[in-house]
C-alpha positions as CSV (number, residue, x, y, z in Angstrom):
1,K,287.7,82.0,209.5
2,K,289.2,80.6,206.4
3,S,286.5,78.0,205.8
4,P,283.8,79.2,203.3
5,Q,281.7,76.1,204.2
6,A,281.5,77.2,207.8
7,W,280.4,80.8,206.9
8,F,277.9,79.2,204.4
9,A,276.5,76.8,207.0
10,T,276.1,79.5,209.6
11,G,274.4,81.8,207.1
12,N,272.0,79.0,206.3
13,C,271.1,78.6,210.0
14,F,270.3,82.3,210.2
15,S,268.3,82.1,207.0
16,L,266.2,79.3,208.5
17,Q,265.5,81.6,211.5
18,K,264.3,84.3,209.0
19,E,267.2,86.6,210.1
20,H,267.9,87.5,206.5
21,D,270.1,90.5,207.0
22,V,272.5,88.4,209.2
23,A,272.4,85.5,206.7
24,I,273.4,87.9,203.9
25,K,276.6,88.9,205.9
26,F,277.6,85.3,206.3
27,F,277.0,84.3,202.7
28,Q,278.9,87.4,201.6
29,R,281.8,86.4,203.8
30,A,281.7,82.8,202.4
31,I,282.0,84.3,198.9
32,Q,284.9,86.6,200.0
33,V,286.8,83.5,201.3
34,D,286.0,81.5,198.1
35,P,284.9,83.7,195.2
36,N,284.0,80.5,193.2
37,F,281.5,79.2,195.8
38,V,278.6,78.8,193.4
39,Y,275.9,77.7,195.8
40,A,276.7,80.6,198.2
41,Y,275.8,83.0,195.4
42,S,272.4,81.2,195.0
43,L,271.5,81.3,198.6
44,L,272.7,84.9,198.9
45,A,270.3,85.7,196.0
46,L,267.6,83.9,197.9
47,E,268.0,86.2,200.8
48,Y,267.8,89.2,198.6
49,I,264.6,87.9,197.1
50,Y,263.1,87.6,200.6
51,L,264.0,91.3,201.1
52,E,262.6,92.2,197.7
53,E,266.1,93.4,196.5
54,L,265.6,91.8,193.1
55,D,268.4,93.6,191.2
56,K,271.0,92.3,193.8
57,A,269.4,88.8,193.6
58,M,269.7,88.8,189.8
59,T,273.4,89.8,190.0
60,C,274.1,86.9,192.4
61,F,272.3,84.4,190.2
62,R,274.1,85.6,187.1
63,N,277.4,85.2,188.9
64,A,276.5,81.6,189.8
65,I,275.6,80.9,186.2
66,R,278.9,82.4,185.0
67,L,280.8,80.1,187.4
68,D,278.7,77.0,186.5
69,P,276.3,77.2,183.5
70,R,274.7,73.9,184.7
71,H,273.8,75.2,188.1
72,Y,270.1,74.8,187.5
73,Q,269.1,76.5,190.8
74,A,270.4,79.8,189.5
75,W,268.5,79.5,186.2
76,Y,265.5,78.7,188.3
77,G,266.1,81.6,190.5
78,V,266.3,84.0,187.6
79,G,262.9,82.6,186.5
80,I,261.6,83.4,189.9
81,I,262.7,87.0,189.7
82,Y,261.2,87.4,186.2
83,F,257.9,85.9,187.4
84,K,257.8,88.3,190.4
85,Q,258.3,91.1,187.8
86,E,255.4,89.6,185.8
87,K,257.7,88.9,182.8
88,F,256.1,85.5,182.4
89,N,257.6,84.6,179.0
90,L,261.1,85.2,180.3
91,A,260.2,83.3,183.5
92,E,259.1,80.3,181.4
93,V,262.3,80.4,179.3
94,H,264.5,80.3,182.4
95,Y,262.4,77.6,184.1
96,R,262.8,75.5,181.0
97,K,266.5,76.0,181.0
98,A,266.7,74.7,184.6
99,L,264.5,71.8,183.6
100,S,266.7,70.9,180.7
101,I,269.5,70.4,183.2
102,N,267.4,68.6,185.8
103,L,264.9,66.8,183.7
104,Q,263.1,64.8,186.4
105,S,262.3,67.7,188.8
106,P,258.5,67.9,189.4
107,V,259.0,71.3,191.0
108,L,260.6,72.8,187.9
109,M,257.8,71.2,185.7
110,C,255.3,72.8,188.1
111,H,256.8,76.2,187.6
112,V,256.9,75.9,183.9
113,G,253.2,75.1,184.1
114,V,252.5,78.1,186.4
115,A,254.3,80.4,184.0
116,Q,252.3,79.0,181.1
117,H,249.1,79.6,182.9
118,A,250.1,83.2,183.6
119,Q,250.4,83.6,179.8
120,Q,246.8,82.2,179.4
121,K,248.2,78.9,178.0
122,I,245.7,77.0,180.1
123,D,245.7,73.6,178.3
124,M,249.5,73.6,178.0
125,A,249.8,74.5,181.7
126,L,247.5,71.6,182.8
127,S,249.4,69.2,180.5
128,T,252.7,70.3,182.1
129,L,251.3,69.9,185.6
130,N,249.9,66.5,184.7
131,M,253.5,65.4,183.7
132,A,254.8,66.8,187.0
133,I,252.3,64.9,189.0
134,K,252.9,61.8,187.0
135,T,256.6,62.1,188.1
136,D,255.7,62.7,191.7
137,P,252.0,61.8,192.3
138,K,251.9,63.2,195.9
139,N,253.8,66.5,195.3
140,P,251.6,69.1,197.1
141,L,252.9,72.1,195.2
142,C,252.0,70.6,191.8
143,M,248.6,69.4,193.1
144,F,247.8,72.8,194.6
145,H,248.6,74.7,191.4
146,R,246.6,72.2,189.3
147,A,243.6,72.6,191.6
148,S,244.0,76.4,191.3
149,I,244.1,76.3,187.5
150,L,241.1,74.0,187.4
151,F,239.3,76.5,189.7
152,S,240.2,79.5,187.5
153,S,238.9,77.5,184.5
154,D,235.5,77.0,186.1
155,R,236.1,73.3,186.6
156,Y,235.0,73.4,190.2
157,K,234.2,69.8,190.8
158,E,237.6,68.6,189.5
159,A,239.3,71.3,191.6
160,L,237.4,70.1,194.6
161,E,238.4,66.5,194.0
162,E,242.1,67.5,193.7
163,L,241.9,69.5,196.9
164,E,240.2,66.7,198.8
165,T,243.2,64.4,197.8
166,L,245.7,67.2,198.7
167,K,244.0,67.6,202.1
168,Q,245.0,64.0,202.9
169,I,248.6,64.7,202.2
170,I,248.9,68.1,204.0
171,P,245.9,68.2,206.3
172,R,247.0,71.3,208.3
173,E,247.8,73.6,205.4
174,S,245.6,76.7,205.5
175,L,245.9,77.4,201.8
176,V,244.2,74.2,200.9
177,Y,241.1,75.1,203.0
178,F,241.2,78.6,201.7
179,L,240.9,77.4,198.1
180,M,238.3,74.8,199.1
181,G,236.3,77.6,200.6
182,K,236.5,79.5,197.3
183,V,235.4,76.4,195.3
184,H,232.5,75.7,197.6
185,K,231.4,79.3,197.3
186,K,231.3,79.0,193.5
187,L,229.3,75.8,193.8
188,G,226.8,77.5,196.0
189,N,227.7,75.6,199.1
190,T,227.7,78.6,201.4
191,H,227.9,76.7,204.7
192,L,230.8,74.5,203.5
193,A,232.5,77.6,202.1
194,M,232.3,79.4,205.5
195,M,233.4,76.3,207.3
196,N,236.6,76.0,205.1
197,F,237.4,79.7,205.5
198,S,237.0,79.3,209.2
199,W,239.4,76.3,209.2
200,A,241.9,78.3,207.1
201,M,241.8,81.1,209.7
202,D,242.2,78.7,212.6
203,L,245.3,77.1,210.9
204,D,246.8,80.5,210.2
205,P,245.7,82.7,213.0
206,K,248.6,85.2,212.6
207,G,247.8,85.6,208.9
208,L,251.2,84.4,207.7
209,N,249.6,83.1,204.5
210,N,247.7,86.3,203.7
211,Q,250.2,87.5,201.1
212,I,250.1,84.1,199.4
213,K,246.3,84.1,199.5
214,E,246.3,87.5,197.8
215,A,248.6,86.1,195.1
216,V,246.3,83.1,194.6
217,D,243.4,85.5,194.2
218,K,245.3,87.7,191.7
219,R,246.6,84.8,189.7
220,Y,243.7,82.4,189.7
221,V,240.5,84.3,190.3
222,T,238.4,84.6,187.1
223,E,237.3,88.0,185.7
224,E,233.7,87.1,186.5
225,D,234.4,87.1,190.2
226,D,232.4,89.8,192.0
227,P,234.8,92.2,193.8
228,L,232.3,92.8,196.5
229,S,232.0,89.1,197.3
230,R,235.8,88.9,197.5
231,L,235.8,91.7,200.0
232,E,233.2,89.9,202.0
233,Q,235.4,86.7,201.9
234,D,238.4,88.6,203.0
235,S,236.5,89.9,206.0
236,V,235.8,86.2,206.9
237,L,239.5,85.4,206.7
238,E,240.3,88.3,209.0
239,G,237.8,87.1,211.6
240,E,235.4,89.9,210.9
241,G,232.6,87.8,209.5
242,A,230.3,86.5,212.3
243,S,229.2,83.6,210.2
244,A,232.6,82.1,210.4
245,N,231.9,81.2,214.0
246,D,228.9,79.2,213.1
247,T,230.9,76.0,212.4
248,G,230.9,75.0,216.1
249,D,233.8,72.9,217.3
250,L,234.5,71.3,213.9
251,E,238.2,71.0,213.1
252,P,240.1,70.1,210.0
253,E,240.4,66.4,209.3
254,D,243.8,64.8,210.0
255,G,243.3,62.3,207.2
256,G,245.2,59.8,209.3
257,Q,248.5,61.5,208.9
258,D,250.2,64.9,209.3
259,E,252.8,66.9,207.5
260,A,255.6,64.7,208.8
261,S,254.4,61.9,206.5
262,H,255.4,64.1,203.5
263,G,258.6,65.4,204.9
264,G,257.1,68.3,206.8
265,V,255.9,69.9,203.6
266,S,254.0,73.1,203.8
267,L,252.9,75.1,200.8
268,L,254.6,78.0,202.6
269,D,257.9,76.2,202.1
270,V,257.7,75.8,198.4
271,P,259.0,78.2,195.7
272,D,256.9,80.6,193.7
273,L,254.5,80.9,196.7
274,Q,257.5,82.4,198.4
275,A,260.9,82.2,196.9
276,I,263.1,79.3,195.9
277,E,263.4,75.7,197.1
278,S,266.5,74.1,198.5
279,D,268.8,72.0,196.4
280,E,267.7,68.9,198.3
281,S,264.1,69.5,197.5
282,L,264.9,69.8,193.8
């Protein structure tokens, strides 16, 4: 009862089980036992982000920064909140502050690039993502965002090449097939587009990624996209389009490896597409 680490570890277990309300109680108890437990503040903030209680999350991150100004996860977390609030300039400022503390983090570089793209700094964003990928050539988050920016910049063939490479790293990630379907649709490859949308649906039958797919659409779809075609595409992803069943028994390629070859990475597990990454990942 007097060990903040025990409360913290238990809270982390509940967090991994998506029982965020319970996790919050354990992290709060860890802070009661040790008011200077910096990382408990950050994980408590993360739980509040999951519940969309952003003001409480901001307070926790600020407390962590007050206790340890070099706690880059908290600076990063503040950036996440500002990004969710569409205050992209402030998000970039805080991502850069985190990056100044942890200079070699490709994830932080990636988020700087994403914030730059949100401010229409396209070339700068691609340059930042290129640096991130140079640091970690097989980082799936960085590759996915670079492909998404290439797609939004009408560089469809380059985007497709990036996604084909990414598919070999995380062959069972539905978001990759979702974006590949969008690229093929732009290239006029209707059958390949429908096939990839069908694979995305098969890999995510419960629609767990739908919120993320909507975010991808909002952030990376160009203004020239026809809203009607997007509605038609959504119907395919929801299993309403009969054409999605025309792909027969084809299944996504395994690429000779599965997620375990990259530490079990899923784009669902990375920050910005949901929340904040763990200390170990950074």
